[in-house]
N, C-alpha and C positions, 0 to 999 in steps of 0.2 A: 737235260737235253742239250747237247752241244749245238752251238749256233755258229754261223760263219762270222768271222771277225772283221770282214772287209766292209766297214761302215764309213760312209763319207761324212764330212762335217755337217752337211745339210740333213742327211738321214739321222744323224745324232741329234740335231736340233729338233727334228720331228719326234724322235723318241723322248726327248726332254719334255715336249708338250704333252705327250701321252702319259708320261710318268707323273707330271704335275697335275694334269686335269682329268685323267681317267678317260673313259670312252668319249670320243668327240667325232664330229663330222669333218669332212675335208675343209669346208668353209671356215670352221673354227680354228683349224690348224693354220690355214693361210693367214687369217687375221692375227693370230698369235705371233707368227713368224714375220709378217710384213706390215702389219698395222693397217692393212686395207685388203679388199678382195677384188681381184680382176680375173677375167677368164684365163689369161695366160699363166698367172700365178696358180690358179686352181688346177690347171692341166699339169703344171710342173709338180705340184705337191701330190696330185693323184698318181702320177708316174712313179714318184719316189715311194709312195705308200705301196704300190704294186711290187716294187723291188724289195721293200722291207718285208712284205708278206711272203714273197718267194724265198727270202733268206731265213724265214722262220721267226722273225722278231715281233711281228704284230699279227693280230687277227681282226677280221671284219665281221660285224654283225649286220646282216642284210634284212633284218626284220622290220626296219623302218624305211621310209622313202629315202631319206638321207642316211646312207650307210654310216655306221659308227665304227671307229677304229680304236683299238686298245693294244697296249703292249702285252706280249705273251711272256716276256721275261722282265723281272723287276730290275731296277737300277743296280742294286747291290749284286745281283747275280751276273748282270752284264759286265760290271766293273771287275768282278772277280774273275770272269772268264777272260777279259782283256788282259788283266795282270798275269794270269796263268800263261797266256800266249807270250807275253813279254819275257817271263821267266824262261820259257822253253826256247824262244827264238834268240834271246840275247845273253842268257846267263846259263846255258847248258842245263836248265832245269833246277838250278840252285837258287833258293829264295834269298839267302843271306846276302849274296853280292848285290842283288837287286835292291834290297832294303838299304844296304850301305850306300849305294849310288843315290837312292832317293834322299836319304838323310844328308848326304854330302851336298846336295843341291837345294835343299829346303832350309828355310829359316824357321826352325821349330821354336815355339815359345816354351817356357817352363811348363805350362799347363799341358801342351802337346807331348813334351818329353815324358811327363809324369803319366799321361794316359797310355803311352806306349809301354812304359814300365809295368803299369797295371795289367795290360794285355798279356805281356810276357809272363808275369807272375801267375796269372790265372791259368796259363797254359802249363806251368810247372806244377801247379797245385793239384 
């Protein structure tokens, strides 16, 4: 399912909580993000959850008094879709130039370079 890619940093932080903890209530998300719970923070997170739900990233379970929120898309799928958008928007749909740009800016260890080689070899096999 394609999802909208316009995710703010705070929305992404909420998704991180959902990916790490599974279904949780608003209060749990507020405490995870801010280390405390206040009504103003609760209202802010609630609004962000509504936006994420409208964008198709999360779902709400209303079977409990405190609604439970969970991610509809897993982290790997989300990252894959974000990378696909980068390839389309910045590299005319070509993956190799994006990978080249990433490698040029990353300090890859020998272990990481070997892992990349193994991925490529598996693709050729």
